[in-house]
C-alpha positions as CSV (number, residue, x, y, z in Angstrom):
1,S,128.3,-43.7,-193.6
2,T,130.4,-43.3,-190.5
3,P,132.7,-46.3,-189.8
4,P,131.6,-48.3,-186.8
5,P,133.8,-47.8,-183.7
6,H,135.1,-50.9,-181.9
7,L,132.6,-50.7,-179.1
8,A,132.7,-52.6,-175.8
9,P,129.8,-52.4,-173.3
10,M,130.4,-50.0,-170.5
11,P,127.8,-49.8,-167.8
12,P,126.9,-46.3,-166.6
13,P,128.3,-45.2,-163.3
14,G,125.7,-45.7,-160.5
15,I,123.3,-47.9,-162.5
16,D,123.3,-51.6,-161.4
17,H,119.7,-52.6,-162.4
18,V,116.9,-51.5,-164.8
19,R,113.2,-51.7,-164.0
20,I,111.2,-52.0,-167.2
21,V,107.5,-51.4,-166.5
22,V,105.0,-52.6,-169.1
23,C,101.6,-50.9,-169.1
24,G,98.6,-50.2,-171.4
25,D,94.8,-50.4,-171.7
26,A,92.9,-53.6,-171.2
27,G,93.0,-55.8,-174.3
28,V,96.0,-54.3,-176.0
29,G,98.1,-57.4,-175.4
30,K,100.7,-56.0,-173.0
31,T,100.9,-59.2,-171.0
32,S,101.1,-61.3,-174.2
33,V,104.0,-59.2,-175.4
34,L,106.0,-59.9,-172.2
35,K,105.0,-63.6,-172.0
36,T,106.0,-64.3,-175.6
37,L,109.3,-62.5,-175.1
38,I,110.1,-64.7,-172.1
39,S,108.7,-68.1,-173.3
40,E,109.2,-67.6,-177.0
41,E,105.7,-69.0,-177.5
42,F,102.4,-67.3,-178.0
43,D,99.8,-68.1,-175.3
44,P,96.2,-67.4,-176.6
45,N,95.0,-67.4,-172.9
46,P,97.7,-65.4,-171.0
47,P,97.2,-64.5,-167.3
48,A,95.6,-61.2,-166.5
49,V,99.0,-60.0,-165.1
50,M,102.4,-61.7,-165.0
51,S,104.5,-61.8,-161.8
52,P,107.8,-59.8,-162.0
53,I,110.6,-61.3,-164.0
54,H,114.3,-61.0,-162.9
55,V,117.2,-61.4,-165.3
56,P,120.6,-61.6,-163.6
57,A,123.4,-59.2,-164.5
58,E,125.7,-62.0,-165.7
59,V,123.5,-62.9,-168.6
60,T,122.8,-59.3,-169.8
61,P,125.2,-57.7,-172.3
62,D,125.6,-54.5,-170.2
63,K,126.1,-56.5,-166.9
64,V,123.2,-55.0,-165.1
65,E,120.2,-56.7,-163.6
66,V,116.9,-56.3,-165.5
67,F,113.4,-56.5,-164.0
68,F,110.4,-56.9,-166.3
69,I,107.3,-55.6,-164.5
70,D,103.8,-56.3,-165.9
71,T,101.0,-54.1,-164.6
72,P,97.2,-54.4,-164.3
73,A,94.9,-52.4,-166.6
74,P,94.0,-48.9,-165.2
75,D,90.5,-50.1,-164.1
76,A,91.7,-53.3,-162.3
77,G,90.7,-53.5,-158.7
78,A,93.3,-54.3,-156.0
79,A,91.3,-57.4,-155.0
80,T,91.8,-58.9,-158.4
81,L,95.6,-58.7,-158.4
82,P,97.6,-61.9,-158.1
83,P,100.2,-62.3,-155.3
84,G,103.4,-60.2,-155.8
85,V,101.7,-57.7,-158.2
86,A,101.6,-54.1,-157.1
87,K,99.1,-51.5,-158.1
88,L,99.7,-49.7,-161.4
89,D,100.5,-46.3,-159.9
90,D,103.0,-47.9,-157.5
91,E,104.9,-49.6,-160.3
92,L,104.9,-46.6,-162.6
93,A,106.4,-44.4,-159.8
94,R,109.3,-46.9,-159.5
95,A,109.9,-47.3,-163.2
96,H,113.3,-46.6,-164.9
97,V,111.6,-46.9,-168.3
98,V,108.0,-47.5,-169.4
99,V,106.9,-49.7,-172.3
100,L,103.5,-48.3,-173.2
101,V,101.6,-50.8,-175.4
102,F,98.7,-49.8,-177.7
103,D,96.6,-51.9,-180.1
104,A,97.7,-51.0,-183.7
105,L,94.3,-52.2,-184.9
106,R,92.4,-49.9,-182.6
107,L,93.5,-46.3,-183.0
108,G,91.4,-45.3,-180.1
109,T,94.1,-46.9,-177.9
110,L,96.7,-44.7,-179.6
111,E,94.6,-41.6,-178.9
112,R,94.6,-42.7,-175.2
113,V,98.4,-42.4,-175.2
114,S,98.1,-38.6,-175.3
115,A,94.7,-38.3,-173.5
116,F,95.4,-40.5,-170.6
117,W,98.7,-42.3,-170.3
118,M,101.2,-39.5,-170.9
119,P,99.6,-37.1,-168.4
120,K,99.6,-40.0,-165.9
121,L,103.2,-40.7,-166.5
122,A,104.1,-37.0,-166.2
123,N,102.6,-37.0,-162.8
124,L,103.9,-40.4,-161.5
125,A,107.2,-40.8,-163.4
126,P,108.3,-37.4,-164.6
127,G,111.3,-37.5,-167.0
128,V,111.2,-41.3,-167.3
129,P,111.7,-42.4,-170.9
130,V,108.8,-44.2,-172.7
131,V,109.0,-46.8,-175.5
132,L,105.7,-46.9,-177.4
133,A,104.8,-50.4,-178.6
134,G,102.1,-50.9,-181.2
135,N,101.0,-54.5,-180.8
136,K,99.0,-56.8,-183.1
137,V,100.8,-55.9,-186.3
138,D,100.7,-59.5,-187.3
139,K,102.3,-61.0,-190.4
140,P,99.8,-61.8,-193.2
141,E,98.7,-65.4,-193.7
142,E,100.9,-67.2,-196.2
143,G,99.6,-66.3,-199.7
144,G,97.3,-63.6,-198.2
145,E,97.4,-59.8,-198.4
146,D,99.5,-57.8,-196.1
147,G,97.1,-56.8,-193.3
148,G,99.6,-55.9,-190.6
149,G,102.1,-53.5,-192.0
150,G,105.2,-55.6,-192.1
151,A,106.4,-56.1,-188.6
152,G,109.9,-57.3,-189.3
153,G,113.1,-55.3,-189.4
154,G,115.0,-53.0,-187.1
155,A,114.7,-49.4,-186.0
156,G,114.1,-47.0,-188.8
157,G,113.3,-43.4,-189.3
158,G,116.0,-41.9,-187.2
159,V,115.5,-40.5,-183.7
160,G,112.0,-41.2,-182.4
161,G,111.2,-43.1,-185.7
162,V,108.8,-45.9,-186.3
163,V,109.9,-49.4,-186.8
164,A,108.6,-50.8,-190.1
165,P,105.6,-48.4,-190.1
166,G,103.9,-50.0,-193.2
167,D,100.3,-48.7,-192.9
168,A,100.1,-45.1,-193.9
169,V,97.1,-44.4,-191.7
170,L,98.8,-45.8,-188.6
171,D,102.0,-44.0,-189.5
172,A,100.1,-40.7,-189.8
173,A,98.4,-41.3,-186.5
174,I,101.7,-42.0,-184.6
175,R,103.8,-39.0,-185.8
176,P,101.7,-36.3,-184.0
177,V,102.0,-38.3,-180.8
178,L,105.8,-38.3,-181.1
179,R,105.9,-34.6,-181.8
180,R,103.7,-33.9,-178.8
181,H,105.6,-35.9,-176.2
182,S,109.4,-35.6,-176.1
183,E,109.5,-38.3,-173.4
184,I,108.8,-41.0,-176.0
185,D,112.2,-42.4,-176.8
186,S,111.2,-44.6,-179.7
187,V,108.2,-46.4,-181.3
188,I,108.2,-50.1,-182.2
189,L,105.4,-51.9,-184.1
190,C,105.3,-55.6,-183.0
191,S,103.3,-58.7,-182.8
192,A,103.0,-60.9,-179.7
193,K,101.4,-63.6,-181.8
194,D,104.3,-63.7,-184.3
195,A,107.0,-62.8,-181.8
196,S,108.1,-60.1,-184.2
197,N,110.1,-57.1,-182.9
198,L,109.6,-58.0,-179.3
199,G,113.4,-58.1,-178.7
200,E,113.7,-54.7,-180.2
201,I,111.1,-53.3,-177.7
202,F,113.1,-54.3,-174.7
203,Y,116.5,-53.5,-176.3
204,F,115.4,-49.9,-176.9
205,A,113.8,-49.8,-173.4
206,Q,117.0,-50.9,-171.8
207,K,119.1,-48.6,-174.0
208,A,116.8,-45.7,-173.0
209,V,118.0,-46.1,-169.4
210,L,121.6,-47.1,-169.9
211,N,122.3,-44.9,-172.9
212,P,119.5,-42.3,-172.8
213,I,119.0,-40.1,-175.8
214,A,117.1,-37.3,-173.9
215,P,120.2,-35.8,-172.2
216,L,122.1,-35.7,-175.5
217,Y,119.6,-34.7,-178.2
218,D,116.8,-32.3,-178.8
219,A,114.4,-33.9,-181.2
220,A,112.6,-30.6,-181.8
221,T,115.6,-28.7,-183.0
222,K,117.5,-31.9,-184.3
223,E,120.6,-30.7,-182.5
224,L,122.7,-31.9,-179.6
225,K,121.8,-30.3,-176.4
226,P,124.1,-27.5,-175.0
227,R,125.4,-29.6,-172.1
228,A,126.3,-32.5,-174.5
229,K,128.1,-30.0,-176.7
230,K,130.0,-28.7,-173.7
231,A,131.1,-32.2,-172.7
232,L,132.3,-33.0,-176.2
233,Q,134.2,-29.7,-176.3
234,H,135.9,-30.6,-173.1
235,I,136.9,-34.0,-174.5
236,F,138.2,-32.4,-177.7
237,R,140.5,-30.1,-175.7
238,I,141.8,-33.0,-173.6
239,C,142.6,-34.9,-176.8
240,D,144.2,-31.9,-178.5
241,E,147.6,-32.7,-177.1
242,D,149.5,-30.0,-179.0
243,H,146.9,-27.3,-178.2
244,D,146.5,-26.2,-181.8
245,G,142.7,-26.3,-181.8
246,K,142.4,-29.4,-184.0
247,L,142.9,-33.2,-183.9
248,N,145.5,-34.6,-186.3
249,D,145.6,-38.2,-187.3
250,L,147.8,-39.2,-184.4
251,E,145.5,-37.5,-181.9
252,L,142.4,-39.0,-183.4
253,N,143.9,-42.5,-183.2
254,T,144.9,-41.9,-179.6
255,F,141.3,-40.9,-178.9
256,Q,140.0,-44.0,-180.6
257,K,142.3,-46.3,-178.7
258,R,141.5,-44.6,-175.4
259,C,137.7,-45.0,-175.9
260,F,137.4,-48.2,-177.8
261,G,140.6,-50.1,-177.2
262,Q,141.7,-50.4,-180.9
263,D,143.5,-48.3,-183.5
264,L,141.6,-46.6,-186.3
265,K,142.2,-48.3,-189.6
266,P,143.2,-46.1,-192.5
267,D,139.9,-46.6,-194.3
268,E,138.0,-45.8,-191.1
269,L,139.9,-42.6,-190.7
270,S,139.3,-41.6,-194.3
271,G,135.6,-42.4,-193.9
272,V,135.3,-40.2,-190.8
273,K,137.0,-37.3,-192.6
274,A,134.8,-37.8,-195.7
275,V,131.6,-37.7,-193.7
276,V,132.7,-34.5,-191.8
277,R,133.7,-32.8,-195.0
278,E,130.3,-33.6,-196.6
279,G,128.1,-32.7,-193.7
280,C,129.9,-30.0,-191.7
281,Q,131.3,-26.8,-193.3
282,D,133.7,-25.9,-190.5
283,G,134.5,-29.5,-189.5
284,M,137.9,-30.0,-191.1
285,S,140.9,-27.7,-191.2
286,A,142.9,-26.8,-194.3
287,D,145.6,-29.3,-193.3
288,D,143.0,-32.2,-193.0
289,A,142.7,-32.2,-189.2
290,L,139.4,-32.5,-187.3
291,R,138.1,-29.2,-185.8
292,P,135.8,-28.9,-182.8
293,A,132.7,-28.4,-184.9
294,G,133.5,-31.6,-186.8
295,F,134.0,-33.5,-183.6
296,V,130.6,-32.4,-182.3
297,F,129.0,-33.1,-185.7
298,L,130.2,-36.7,-185.7
299,H,128.5,-37.4,-182.4
300,K,125.3,-35.8,-183.6
301,L,125.4,-38.2,-186.5
302,F,126.0,-41.2,-184.2
303,V,122.9,-40.2,-182.1
304,E,120.7,-39.6,-185.2
305,R,121.7,-43.0,-186.6
306,G,120.7,-44.9,-183.5
307,R,124.2,-45.3,-182.1
308,V,123.7,-43.4,-178.9
309,E,125.9,-45.9,-177.0
310,T,128.9,-44.7,-179.0
311,T,128.6,-41.2,-177.8
312,W,127.9,-42.4,-174.2
313,T,131.0,-44.6,-174.2
314,V,133.1,-41.6,-175.2
315,I,131.5,-39.3,-172.6
316,R,131.8,-41.8,-169.8
317,K,135.4,-42.7,-170.7
318,F,136.2,-39.0,-169.9
319,K,134.6,-39.2,-166.4
320,F,131.2,-37.7,-167.2
321,D,128.0,-38.9,-165.4
322,N,124.5,-39.4,-166.8
323,D,123.8,-35.7,-166.2
324,L,126.8,-34.8,-168.5
325,L,128.7,-33.4,-165.6
326,L,132.2,-34.5,-164.5
327,H,131.6,-37.3,-162.0
328,P,132.6,-36.0,-158.5
329,D,134.0,-39.5,-157.5
330,L,136.3,-39.5,-160.5
331,V,137.5,-35.9,-160.6
332,N,139.5,-35.0,-157.5
333,T,138.7,-31.4,-156.8
334,H,138.4,-31.3,-153.1
335,V,141.2,-29.4,-151.4
336,K,142.0,-30.0,-147.8
337,K,143.2,-27.0,-145.8
338,H,143.1,-25.3,-142.5
339,S,141.2,-22.0,-142.1
340,D,144.4,-20.1,-141.9
341,Q,145.7,-21.4,-145.2
342,A,145.0,-20.2,-148.7
343,V,144.8,-22.2,-151.9
344,V,146.9,-20.7,-154.6
345,L,148.0,-21.6,-158.1
346,S,151.0,-23.9,-158.4
347,E,153.7,-23.5,-161.1
348,E,151.8,-26.1,-163.1
349,G,148.5,-24.2,-162.6
350,V,150.1,-21.0,-163.9
351,A,151.6,-22.8,-166.8
352,F,148.2,-24.4,-167.7
353,L,146.5,-21.0,-167.6
354,R,149.3,-19.5,-169.6
355,M,148.6,-22.1,-172.3
356,C,144.9,-21.4,-172.2
357,F,145.4,-17.7,-172.4
358,D,147.7,-18.0,-175.4
359,M,145.4,-20.4,-177.1
360,F,142.4,-18.2,-177.0
361,D,144.3,-14.9,-177.5
362,T,143.6,-15.4,-181.2
363,D,145.0,-12.1,-182.4
364,H,148.1,-12.4,-180.2
365,D,147.7,-8.9,-178.8
366,G,148.2,-10.0,-175.1
367,Y,144.6,-9.6,-174.2
368,L,141.6,-11.9,-173.9
369,K,138.6,-10.0,-175.3
370,P,135.1,-10.7,-174.1
371,E,134.4,-13.0,-177.0
372,D,137.8,-14.8,-176.3
373,Q,136.7,-15.3,-172.7
374,V,133.4,-16.8,-173.8
375,K,135.1,-19.3,-176.1
376,L,137.6,-20.3,-173.3
377,L,134.8,-21.0,-170.8
378,E,132.5,-22.7,-173.4
379,P,132.9,-26.3,-172.1
380,C,131.9,-25.2,-168.5
381,P,128.3,-26.1,-167.6
382,I,128.5,-23.2,-165.1
383,N,130.8,-20.3,-165.5
384,P,133.5,-20.8,-162.8
385,W,133.9,-17.0,-162.6
386,N,130.3,-16.6,-161.4
387,G,129.4,-16.2,-157.7
388,P,130.7,-13.1,-155.9
389,T,131.5,-10.2,-158.2
390,K,135.2,-10.5,-159.1
391,L,136.8,-7.3,-160.3
392,V,140.2,-7.1,-162.0
393,A,142.1,-4.3,-163.7
394,E,141.1,-4.3,-167.4
395,D,140.6,-1.9,-170.2
396,N,138.7,-1.8,-173.5
397,Q,141.1,-4.5,-174.9
398,G,140.0,-7.1,-172.3
399,L,142.1,-9.0,-169.7
400,D,145.8,-9.2,-169.8
401,F,147.5,-12.3,-168.4
402,K,147.9,-10.8,-164.8
403,A,144.2,-9.9,-164.7
404,F,143.4,-13.3,-166.0
405,L,145.4,-15.0,-163.2
406,A,143.8,-12.6,-160.7
407,K,140.3,-13.9,-161.8
408,W,141.3,-17.5,-161.0
409,T,143.1,-16.5,-157.8
410,M,139.8,-15.0,-156.5
411,C,137.9,-18.1,-157.5
412,L,140.4,-20.3,-155.6
413,L,140.0,-18.1,-152.5
414,D,136.2,-18.1,-152.8
415,R,135.5,-21.8,-153.6
416,A,138.7,-23.8,-154.4
417,G,136.9,-26.9,-155.4
418,D,134.7,-25.1,-157.9
419,A,137.7,-23.3,-159.3
420,L,139.6,-26.6,-159.8
421,L,136.5,-28.1,-161.5
422,G,136.3,-25.0,-163.8
423,M,139.9,-25.4,-164.9
424,T,139.3,-29.1,-165.5
425,Y,136.3,-28.3,-167.7
426,V,138.4,-25.7,-169.6
427,G,140.7,-28.5,-170.6
428,Y,143.1,-29.8,-167.9
429,G,143.4,-33.5,-168.3
430,G,145.6,-34.4,-165.3
431,D,145.0,-34.6,-161.6
432,P,143.4,-31.2,-160.7
433,Q,145.3,-31.2,-157.4
434,R,148.5,-30.5,-159.4
435,L,147.1,-27.1,-160.4
436,V,147.2,-25.7,-156.8
437,E,149.1,-25.7,-153.6
438,T,148.2,-24.6,-150.1
439,T,150.2,-21.9,-148.3
440,K,151.9,-22.5,-144.9
441,R,149.7,-22.3,-141.9
442,R,150.0,-18.8,-140.4
443,R,151.4,-20.3,-137.2
444,N,154.3,-21.6,-139.2
445,E,155.1,-18.3,-140.9
446,R,158.0,-16.1,-139.8
447,S,157.4,-12.5,-138.8
448,I,157.3,-11.6,-142.5
449,I,154.4,-13.5,-144.2
450,S,155.6,-15.4,-147.3
451,R,152.3,-16.4,-149.0
452,P,151.9,-15.1,-152.6
453,V,148.2,-14.2,-152.2
454,L,147.1,-11.9,-149.3
455,K,143.4,-11.3,-148.4
456,C,142.1,-8.1,-147.0
457,C,138.6,-8.1,-145.6
458,V,136.9,-4.7,-145.9
459,L,134.5,-4.1,-143.1
460,G,132.5,-1.1,-141.7
461,A,129.2,0.5,-141.3
462,A,126.7,0.7,-144.1
463,G,127.3,3.6,-146.5
464,A,130.9,4.1,-145.3
465,G,132.3,3.5,-148.8
466,K,133.5,-0.1,-148.5
467,T,132.5,-1.0,-152.1
468,E,134.3,2.1,-153.5
469,I,137.5,1.1,-151.7
470,V,137.3,-2.4,-153.2
471,R,136.6,-1.1,-156.7
472,G,139.4,1.5,-156.3
473,L,142.0,-1.3,-156.1
474,V,141.5,-2.1,-159.8
475,G,140.9,1.5,-161.0
476,R,137.1,1.5,-161.0
477,G,136.5,5.2,-160.2
478,F,133.6,6.6,-158.2
479,A,131.9,8.1,-161.3
480,D,131.4,4.7,-163.0
481,Q,130.4,2.7,-160.0
482,K,127.3,0.5,-160.3
483,R,125.3,-1.0,-157.4
484,V,126.6,-4.4,-156.5
485,D,124.6,-6.7,-154.3
486,G,126.3,-9.6,-152.5
487,V,130.0,-10.2,-152.0
488,I,132.3,-8.1,-154.1
489,M,136.0,-9.0,-154.6
490,A,138.9,-7.3,-156.4
491,A,142.4,-8.6,-157.0
492,K,145.6,-7.1,-158.4
493,H,149.2,-8.1,-158.8
494,M,151.4,-5.6,-156.9
495,A,155.1,-5.0,-156.6
496,V,156.6,-5.5,-153.2
497,D,159.4,-3.5,-151.7
498,E,162.8,-5.3,-151.8
499,A,162.9,-5.0,-148.0
500,Y,160.1,-7.6,-148.0
501,G,161.6,-9.9,-150.6
502,G,160.7,-8.0,-153.7
503,G,158.8,-9.6,-156.6
504,E,155.0,-9.5,-156.8
505,R,152.2,-10.5,-154.5
506,T,148.4,-10.6,-155.2
507,L,146.3,-8.4,-153.0
508,V,142.6,-9.5,-152.8
509,L,140.1,-7.2,-151.3
510,S,136.7,-8.7,-150.2
511,K,133.6,-6.9,-149.0
512,L,130.5,-8.6,-147.6
513,P,126.9,-7.5,-147.8
514,D,126.1,-5.5,-144.6
515,D,123.5,-8.0,-143.5
516,D,126.1,-10.8,-143.5
517,V,128.8,-9.1,-141.4
518,A,127.5,-10.2,-138.0
519,R,127.2,-13.9,-139.2
520,W,130.7,-13.7,-140.8
521,I,132.4,-12.3,-137.7
522,A,130.8,-15.0,-135.5
523,S,132.9,-17.6,-137.4
524,K,136.5,-18.1,-136.3
525,E,137.2,-19.8,-139.7
526,N,136.2,-16.7,-141.6
527,I,138.4,-14.4,-139.5
528,E,141.3,-16.8,-139.7
529,S,141.1,-16.6,-143.5
530,C,142.0,-12.9,-143.5
531,D,145.5,-11.5,-143.6
532,V,144.5,-8.0,-142.8
533,A,141.2,-6.2,-141.9
534,C,140.4,-2.8,-143.4
535,I,137.9,-1.2,-141.1
536,V,136.1,1.7,-142.8
537,Y,134.1,4.6,-141.3
538,D,132.5,7.6,-142.8
539,T,133.9,10.9,-141.5
540,S,130.7,12.7,-142.5
541,N,128.5,10.5,-140.3
542,P,129.1,11.2,-136.5
543,E,127.9,7.7,-135.6
544,S,130.1,5.8,-138.0
545,F,133.3,5.4,-136.0
546,S,131.4,3.9,-133.0
547,S,130.4,1.1,-135.3
548,A,134.0,0.7,-136.6
549,A,135.4,0.6,-133.1
550,S,132.9,-2.1,-132.1
551,L,134.0,-4.2,-135.1
552,L,137.7,-4.1,-134.0
553,E,136.7,-5.3,-130.5
554,R,134.7,-8.2,-131.9
555,L,137.5,-9.2,-134.3
556,W,140.2,-9.1,-131.7
557,Q,138.0,-11.1,-129.3
558,T,138.2,-14.0,-131.8
559,R,141.7,-13.4,-133.2
560,P,143.9,-10.9,-131.2
561,T,146.7,-11.2,-133.8
562,L,144.7,-9.9,-136.8
563,P,146.3,-6.8,-138.1
564,C,143.8,-4.0,-138.7
565,V,143.9,-0.7,-140.5
566,F,141.3,2.0,-140.0
567,V,140.3,4.0,-143.1
568,A,138.4,7.3,-142.8
569,T,136.4,7.9,-146.0
570,K,134.8,11.0,-147.5
571,S,137.5,13.3,-146.4
572,D,136.3,15.7,-149.1
573,V,133.2,16.5,-147.1
574,S,133.6,19.8,-145.2
575,P,133.0,20.6,-142.4
576,T,133.6,17.2,-140.9
577,P,131.4,16.6,-137.8
578,D,132.9,15.2,-134.6
579,Q,132.4,11.5,-134.1
580,A,129.9,10.6,-131.3
581,F,132.5,8.5,-129.4
582,E,134.3,9.0,-126.1
583,Q,137.6,9.3,-127.9
584,T,138.7,10.8,-131.2
585,P,139.5,8.1,-133.8
586,A,143.2,9.0,-133.5
587,E,143.1,8.7,-129.7
588,F,141.3,5.4,-129.9
589,C,143.8,3.9,-132.3
590,K,146.7,5.1,-130.2
591,A,145.3,3.5,-127.1
592,K,144.9,0.2,-129.0
593,G,148.5,0.4,-130.3
594,L,147.3,1.1,-133.8
595,T,148.3,3.7,-136.3
596,S,146.0,6.7,-136.9
597,P,143.2,6.2,-139.5
598,V,144.2,6.7,-143.1
599,E,142.1,9.5,-144.7
600,V,140.9,9.0,-148.3
601,S,138.4,10.5,-150.7
602,V,137.2,7.9,-153.3
603,K,135.0,10.5,-154.9
604,D,138.0,12.7,-155.6
605,G,140.2,9.7,-156.5
606,E,142.5,10.5,-153.6
607,L,143.5,7.1,-152.2
608,G,147.2,7.8,-152.0
609,S,149.2,4.5,-151.3
610,L,146.4,2.9,-149.4
611,Y,146.6,-0.4,-151.3
612,D,150.4,-0.6,-151.0
613,D,150.0,0.0,-147.3
614,L,147.4,-2.7,-146.9
615,L,149.7,-5.1,-148.8
616,L,152.6,-4.3,-146.6
617,V,150.6,-4.6,-143.4
618,A,149.5,-8.1,-144.5
619,I,153.1,-9.0,-145.2
620,D,154.4,-7.6,-141.9
621,P,151.4,-7.8,-139.4
622,S,153.4,-6.5,-136.4
623,V,153.2,-3.0,-137.8
624,A,149.4,-2.8,-137.3
625,C,148.9,-5.3,-134.5
626,P,150.8,-5.2,-131.2
627,A,149.6,-8.7,-130.3
628,Y,151.1,-10.2,-133.4
629,A,154.6,-8.9,-132.5
630,E,154.2,-10.4,-129.0
631,Y,153.0,-13.7,-130.6
632,V,156.0,-13.9,-132.9
633,A,158.4,-13.2,-130.0
634,T,156.9,-15.8,-127.7
635,R,156.4,-18.5,-130.4
636,G,160.1,-19.1,-131.0
637,A,161.9,-19.3,-134.2
638,G,162.1,-23.1,-134.6
639,S,165.1,-25.4,-134.2
640,K,168.5,-24.2,-133.1
641,A,169.9,-25.2,-136.5
642,A,167.4,-23.0,-138.2
643,M,168.1,-20.2,-135.8
644,A,171.8,-20.4,-136.5
645,V,171.3,-20.2,-140.2
646,K,169.0,-17.2,-139.7
647,V,171.6,-15.4,-137.6
648,V,174.6,-16.1,-139.8
649,A,173.0,-15.8,-143.3
650,G,170.3,-13.3,-142.6
651,L,171.8,-10.2,-141.0
652,A,171.5,-8.1,-144.1
653,V,167.9,-9.2,-144.7
654,V,167.0,-8.4,-141.1
655,A,168.5,-4.9,-141.4
656,A,166.7,-4.3,-144.7
657,A,163.4,-5.5,-143.2
658,A,163.8,-3.3,-140.2
659,Y,164.3,-0.3,-142.5
660,G,161.2,-1.2,-144.5
661,A,159.2,-1.7,-141.3
662,K,160.3,1.6,-140.0
663,K,159.4,3.4,-143.2
664,L,155.8,2.0,-143.0
665,Y,155.6,2.6,-139.3
666,D,156.8,6.2,-139.7
667,Y,154.2,6.8,-142.3
668,Y,151.4,5.7,-140.0
669,K,152.8,7.6,-137.0
670,G,152.9,10.8,-139.1
671,T,156.7,11.3,-139.2
672,T,156.5,10.9,-143.0
673,Q,154.5,13.4,-145.1
674,P,150.9,11.9,-145.3
675,H,149.1,11.4,-148.6
676,S,147.1,14.2,-150.1
677,M,143.5,13.8,-149.2
């Protein structure tokens, strides 16, 4: 058998009281069960219904208040109820747990459990656990025959078992009821007359609320439920301090001390390992360390042997709530930022993801295959990569590390809190805030933007080719495109010209559903989140540029300093009709101080250096936004000391940046040979 942990009571988060509602048919002895429990004496003439009983928190083992609520029989009229007693339905609707009493000597009352009571509870108290109590299993008279089925003893029969079943007919009648109703947490046979097993009834009732078995265990399959397994896998990874995929003796002892406050004794440790070796084929490693399967198996064993509180103590110690989700008040994943800031990975965040990548790259080929990705995200109740479609550059081998980082980068841009929660589930045990940092506010940037991640919003008329442009960033060609509903994002690490600081930045392209564009543009916060707007129009549609021009006006009305680049798609179509607009696209752009539209053909794979150009415009917005250059000039460069440092130490950088800006500017103005289209 498994060695007992050194368990101390630990009340569940958010639970400060338990309402135990006792119900049953007339004459089954439900009031006697409650009265004998409280008075420790059997009353042959109990009241029809007892008033509510309150037990203060300081005298209960789990330090929670307990209320025992007796109820009238189903056919009792309201006029017959004593003061302070509510109607049956009202009390059932407020119950945390229900003790449903039947008469063990009248099997018709057991049949009513399925025929009447369980449907009623499903309607009034859905999901509330039920403890089934078979009363009147009295001890035989001294010297007489056993007529009651032995009411002594504790819980037996495993999960959902019968306490001291005794009578084979009664036992056979109870088991189909258990199989039919998963809400029944346990069955206790008792006697109000002899006061036998009454304490067990209310112990199991209270435990069903404070340490419920239902979230953890599926009685039909006799397995831990998926969310319970995920929580335990998360805990295992946190405890695996050397990240080798197993718990050695030191790590096991650290886990024991964290959860139960005492070291594991050598014989207890040996006992744990022996149980796992005997019952779980993949539970132990060749070097005698506990593997994830063995860790999960141990907790399955705890639950099946009636020690649910052991598993709940572990789960709650690692900040999970009763729904087996990380408790939001205990896991700090909220990121405060302004709309013009981005949340990006910190050095510690990159290091953590590097560790995760290496740990699950089992063949050490530098790629996470699809099955590796599934294993990595296994502890997550919801895949953190879900939501908007997030495309990265990958091949048949899977994700390389840069693509892996790009996935998480898009998650942080989309929903930073959910991304942090995902990384926590994957196995980060520290403060999640250390995984990320926020970029400078745009107002505090110099003329050259320094943030490592740059977001390009792809806008334009329906059918203009926006999705194809987003897909093209990561090499998804026109021929293999699939229809994508909703938001679509793509991200890629890209090299930056030395004139702009060199190194790499991550360019993220994001395209909204056409129906959401108007709502999106109406929000200043949305527009502030963009570093550059890519406005797309279809050269084969004469009405397309008019829509694109209108988009520019609406964007600049909210944010005049937003750099914008026009992109003309379907340049492969010939002849190209004139746009139904008072100016040609080139004339319109010139009048607005913008560069001429960039012509591309996604179908023919002719995109030239579009993505490099978008990246550079995001880094140096003044190239594609006259108002930004004016904004930088009038904003000032900061303190005089900072200005002096810039003048003295930065002449070479300024000259190089000027050259780089001119190269890009010349391309847009046409003095450099344009891309092949």
